[in-house]
Z-matrix of the N, CA and C atoms (Angstrom, degrees):
N
C 1 1.451
C 2 1.523 1 108.74
N 3 1.305 2 115.76 1 139.25
C 4 1.471 3 122.59 2 175.29
C 5 1.519 4 107.95 3 -120.62
N 6 1.315 5 116.20 4 128.42
C 7 1.463 6 121.14 5 172.83
C 8 1.526 7 107.49 6 -103.16
N 9 1.298 8 114.90 7 117.28
C 10 1.471 9 122.67 8 -179.93
C 11 1.530 10 107.50 9 -98.53
N 12 1.327 11 115.97 10 124.54
C 13 1.461 12 120.45 11 179.19
C 14 1.520 13 109.26 12 -131.29
N 15 1.314 14 114.53 13 149.06
C 16 1.461 15 120.26 14 174.41
C 17 1.525 16 107.50 15 -146.09
N 18 1.322 17 116.05 16 130.40
C 19 1.465 18 121.23 17 171.87
C 20 1.516 19 106.26 18 -106.01
N 21 1.353 20 115.62 19 144.45
C 22 1.452 21 118.24 20 -173.36
C 23 1.520 22 111.53 21 -157.09
N 24 1.315 23 114.76 22 163.86
C 25 1.460 24 123.28 23 171.74
C 26 1.514 25 108.12 24 -125.18
N 27 1.322 26 114.32 25 146.03
C 28 1.454 27 120.58 26 179.27
C 29 1.520 28 111.09 27 -98.14
N 30 1.313 29 115.43 28 157.07
C 31 1.457 30 121.64 29 174.05
C 32 1.524 31 110.89 30 -73.57
N 33 1.323 32 116.83 31 -17.45
C 34 1.461 33 122.74 32 -177.94
C 35 1.525 34 111.09 33 -83.89
N 36 1.314 35 116.15 34 155.16
C 37 1.464 36 121.30 35 174.98
C 38 1.528 37 109.16 36 -65.13
N 39 1.316 38 115.34 37 140.82
C 40 1.453 39 120.34 38 178.81
C 41 1.536 40 109.55 39 -60.74
N 42 1.315 41 116.25 40 132.64
C 43 1.451 42 121.49 41 -179.62
C 44 1.521 43 114.82 42 84.24
N 45 1.321 44 117.09 43 -4.22
C 46 1.471 45 120.72 44 -179.43
C 47 1.526 46 110.43 45 -70.79
N 48 1.330 47 115.21 46 162.36
C 49 1.459 48 119.92 47 176.28
C 50 1.524 49 111.43 48 -59.65
N 51 1.342 50 116.35 49 -36.64
C 52 1.469 51 120.25 50 179.66
C 53 1.531 52 111.20 51 -65.54
N 54 1.328 53 116.75 52 -41.53
C 55 1.467 54 120.27 53 178.45
C 56 1.528 55 110.23 54 -65.16
N 57 1.326 56 116.94 55 -44.50
C 58 1.464 57 120.79 56 178.71
C 59 1.521 58 111.07 57 -62.00
N 60 1.326 59 116.97 58 -40.09
C 61 1.458 60 121.56 59 178.39
C 62 1.522 61 110.47 60 -63.50
N 63 1.320 62 117.35 61 -44.42
C 64 1.458 63 121.38 62 179.63
C 65 1.527 64 110.20 63 -59.09
N 66 1.324 65 116.83 64 -49.58
C 67 1.464 66 120.83 65 -177.79
C 68 1.529 67 111.30 66 -64.07
N 69 1.315 68 117.59 67 -42.14
C 70 1.460 69 121.51 68 177.79
C 71 1.534 70 110.53 69 -60.83
N 72 1.328 71 115.92 70 -46.80
C 73 1.458 72 120.36 71 -177.82
C 74 1.527 73 111.82 72 -69.57
N 75 1.326 74 117.71 73 -33.56
C 76 1.471 75 120.65 74 176.22
C 77 1.521 76 109.98 75 -62.58
N 78 1.319 77 116.18 76 -46.86
C 79 1.464 78 120.32 77 179.37
C 80 1.529 79 110.91 78 -61.21
N 81 1.313 80 116.84 79 -46.77
C 82 1.462 81 121.48 80 -178.82
C 83 1.529 82 111.16 81 -60.18
N 84 1.323 83 116.59 82 -46.91
C 85 1.466 84 120.75 83 -175.90
C 86 1.521 85 112.81 84 -73.13
N 87 1.325 86 117.10 85 -47.70
C 88 1.459 87 120.38 86 -169.10
C 89 1.516 88 113.82 87 -83.50
N 90 1.314 89 117.33 88 -37.53
C 91 1.465 90 120.66 89 -177.65
C 92 1.529 91 111.75 90 -64.85
N 93 1.333 92 117.39 91 -28.39
C 94 1.460 93 122.20 92 -175.86
C 95 1.530 94 113.65 93 -83.33
N 96 1.324 95 117.62 94 -6.77
C 97 1.467 96 120.21 95 -178.00
C 98 1.529 97 109.45 96 -70.78
N 99 1.325 98 118.06 97 131.90
C 100 1.464 99 120.31 98 179.44
C 101 1.528 100 111.74 99 -54.91
N 102 1.316 101 115.38 100 137.38
C 103 1.458 102 121.64 101 179.08
C 104 1.511 103 113.82 102 97.49
N 105 1.336 104 118.54 103 -18.24
C 106 1.455 105 122.05 104 179.35
C 107 1.525 106 109.03 105 -77.46
N 108 1.326 107 116.73 106 126.54
C 109 1.460 108 121.86 107 173.55
C 110 1.520 109 108.80 108 -130.48
N 111 1.304 110 115.69 109 159.84
C 112 1.477 111 123.12 110 176.31
C 113 1.522 112 112.53 111 51.53
N 114 1.319 113 116.86 112 43.53
C 115 1.464 114 122.08 113 179.13
C 116 1.524 115 109.59 114 -68.86
N 117 1.329 116 116.14 115 132.49
C 118 1.462 117 121.66 116 176.88
C 119 1.515 118 110.25 117 -138.39
N 120 1.327 119 114.88 118 142.89
C 121 1.459 120 121.79 119 167.78
C 122 1.517 121 106.09 120 -107.95
N 123 1.315 122 115.60 121 137.44
C 124 1.459 123 120.96 122 -173.56
C 125 1.519 124 110.48 123 -129.74
N 126 1.322 125 115.34 124 147.27
C 127 1.464 126 121.44 125 176.69
C 128 1.530 127 107.87 126 -111.71
N 129 1.306 128 115.70 127 128.43
C 130 1.460 129 121.63 128 179.82
C 131 1.533 130 109.25 129 -68.17
N 132 1.332 131 116.86 130 130.64
C 133 1.457 132 121.19 131 177.61
C 134 1.524 133 112.52 132 -122.94
N 135 1.337 134 117.26 133 -11.41
C 136 1.458 135 121.06 134 -179.54
C 137 1.517 136 111.70 135 -81.05
N 138 1.309 137 114.81 136 168.84
C 139 1.462 138 120.97 137 -178.92
C 140 1.541 139 112.40 138 -111.88
N 141 1.339 140 117.77 139 11.10
C 142 1.458 141 121.50 140 -176.95
C 143 1.520 142 113.28 141 -85.96
N 144 1.347 143 116.81 142 -9.90
C 145 1.461 144 120.48 143 174.12
C 146 1.519 145 107.66 144 -152.32
N 147 1.308 146 116.01 145 171.10
C 148 1.464 147 118.69 146 -176.12
C 149 1.528 148 113.57 147 -112.01
N 150 1.337 149 117.39 148 20.97
C 151 1.464 150 119.83 149 171.46
C 152 1.528 151 108.29 150 -72.20
N 153 1.334 152 116.46 151 150.14
C 154 1.464 153 120.96 152 -177.17
C 155 1.527 154 113.68 153 -96.43
N 156 1.339 155 117.37 154 -37.56
C 157 1.458 156 121.30 155 -170.26
C 158 1.523 157 111.23 156 -138.54
N 159 1.318 158 114.66 157 167.93
C 160 1.447 159 121.04 158 173.96
C 161 1.511 160 110.72 159 -142.32
N 162 1.316 161 115.54 160 153.25
C 163 1.455 162 123.29 161 170.27
C 164 1.516 163 107.07 162 -124.12
N 165 1.304 164 116.39 163 140.68
C 166 1.459 165 121.66 164 177.54
C 167 1.516 166 107.80 165 -139.81
N 168 1.306 167 115.78 166 138.55
C 169 1.462 168 121.09 167 177.16
C 170 1.520 169 108.65 168 -155.54
N 171 1.316 170 115.60 169 160.80
C 172 1.459 171 120.40 170 -178.47
C 173 1.522 172 110.61 171 -123.43
N 174 1.332 173 113.52 172 153.15
C 175 1.462 174 122.42 173 177.96
C 176 1.522 175 108.18 174 -132.11
N 177 1.310 176 116.74 175 143.39
C 178 1.461 177 121.23 176 -177.74
C 179 1.523 178 112.17 177 -62.55
N 180 1.339 179 116.42 178 -34.83
C 181 1.468 180 119.99 179 -175.76
C 182 1.524 181 109.73 180 -162.46
N 183 1.310 182 115.48 181 179.82
C 184 1.468 183 121.48 182 -178.11
C 185 1.521 184 111.91 183 -61.80
N 186 1.325 185 116.90 184 -36.75
C 187 1.469 186 119.87 185 -179.79
C 188 1.528 187 110.91 186 -63.61
N 189 1.323 188 117.23 187 -40.34
C 190 1.470 189 120.29 188 178.06
C 191 1.526 190 110.58 189 -66.28
N 192 1.324 191 116.70 190 -39.95
C 193 1.463 192 120.89 191 178.56
C 194 1.531 193 110.84 192 -65.87
N 195 1.317 194 116.61 193 -43.20
C 196 1.471 195 120.52 194 177.80
C 197 1.528 196 110.82 195 -62.32
N 198 1.336 197 116.48 196 -39.78
C 199 1.451 198 120.34 197 177.76
C 200 1.522 199 112.06 198 -62.24
N 201 1.310 200 116.40 199 -39.50
C 202 1.471 201 121.68 200 176.65
C 203 1.531 202 110.54 201 -61.39
N 204 1.314 203 116.32 202 -48.39
C 205 1.469 204 120.45 203 -177.49
C 206 1.521 205 112.40 204 -61.94
N 207 1.327 206 117.80 205 -31.06
C 208 1.463 207 121.85 206 -178.47
C 209 1.527 208 112.86 207 -93.62
N 210 1.317 209 116.95 208 -9.53
C 211 1.464 210 120.23 209 -173.96
C 212 1.529 211 110.96 210 -63.87
N 213 1.334 212 117.99 211 138.20
C 214 1.472 213 121.04 212 -178.18
C 215 1.529 214 114.36 213 -57.23
N 216 1.327 215 118.12 214 -34.95
C 217 1.470 216 119.63 215 178.01
C 218 1.531 217 110.92 216 -64.76
N 219 1.336 218 116.40 217 -38.71
C 220 1.463 219 120.50 218 179.19
C 221 1.521 220 110.89 219 -68.72
N 222 1.316 221 116.29 220 -50.80
C 223 1.468 222 118.88 221 -177.46
C 224 1.523 223 111.83 222 -63.51
N 225 1.341 224 117.09 223 -35.93
C 226 1.462 225 120.56 224 177.75
C 227 1.525 226 110.73 225 -66.82
N 228 1.322 227 117.02 226 -44.50
C 229 1.466 228 119.84 227 179.67
C 230 1.530 229 110.51 228 -62.27
N 231 1.320 230 117.00 229 -43.65
C 232 1.472 231 120.45 230 179.51
C 233 1.522 232 110.42 231 -60.31
N 234 1.305 233 116.70 232 -47.47
C 235 1.474 234 120.61 233 -176.41
C 236 1.524 235 112.53 234 -69.10
N 237 1.327 236 116.17 235 -45.64
C 238 1.457 237 119.80 236 -172.54
C 239 1.518 238 114.64 237 -86.77
N 240 1.332 239 118.09 238 -24.73
C 241 1.465 240 119.46 239 -176.08
C 242 1.531 241 111.74 240 -121.19
N 243 1.338 242 116.17 241 -56.40
C 244 1.468 243 120.66 242 -172.93
C 245 1.526 244 111.41 243 -57.51
N 246 1.317 245 116.67 244 -53.00
C 247 1.472 246 119.70 245 -176.72
C 248 1.516 247 112.59 246 -62.87
N 249 1.315 248 118.82 247 -26.89
C 250 1.467 249 122.66 248 -178.03
C 251 1.526 250 113.40 249 -90.50
N 252 1.334 251 117.44 250 -28.81
C 253 1.457 252 119.61 251 -168.84
C 254 1.533 253 115.45 252 -113.84
N 255 1.316 254 117.29 253 -13.56
C 256 1.466 255 120.76 254 -179.87
C 257 1.522 256 108.84 255 -94.26
N 258 1.331 257 115.38 256 128.41
C 259 1.467 258 119.19 257 -178.77
C 260 1.523 259 112.25 258 -86.67
N 261 1.330 260 117.40 259 -31.78
C 262 1.470 261 120.92 260 177.12
C 263 1.512 262 108.28 261 -162.77
N 264 1.336 263 115.41 262 156.89
C 265 1.466 264 119.56 263 179.17
C 266 1.518 265 110.60 264 -159.30
N 267 1.325 266 113.69 265 162.46
C 268 1.464 267 122.45 266 174.65
C 269 1.521 268 106.67 267 -137.39
N 270 1.317 269 116.07 268 123.88
C 271 1.458 270 122.38 269 -177.54
C 272 1.520 271 108.93 270 -107.88
N 273 1.345 272 115.55 271 133.13
C 274 1.456 273 121.00 272 178.81
C 275 1.518 274 108.31 273 -136.83
N 276 1.321 275 116.40 274 132.39
C 277 1.460 276 122.01 275 177.67
C 278 1.522 277 108.32 276 -118.62
N 279 1.331 278 115.51 277 135.77
C 280 1.458 279 121.99 278 -175.64
C 281 1.513 280 111.56 279 -123.80
N 282 1.344 281 114.70 280 151.11
C 283 1.459 282 123.10 281 165.27
C 284 1.524 283 107.12 282 -123.18
N 285 1.323 284 118.96 283 141.69
C 286 1.464 285 119.39 284 177.33
C 287 1.523 286 111.23 285 -61.93
N 288 1.299 287 116.23 286 146.64
C 289 1.470 288 121.14 287 176.45
C 290 1.511 289 110.51 288 -79.31
């Protein structure tokens, strides 16, 4: 199992229509990709970093994760939304020990 996580901040004001649209569209596009399980959108509440949001999802294996990364819905979302609207991010992928 691989848990794919990304924390990020948007260029939009928190709570704005643009931010809400981005989050809604991210969920719609990414959650529906085959192989994605346990999809979550998260809001940062701690004060130890200045990221605003997080995404977390799981994949059964490397092949499912690779399929997600190459999937047209993922690549389209990254190109058309992520690259234009995300100001910074940190991506971390985990496997259970």
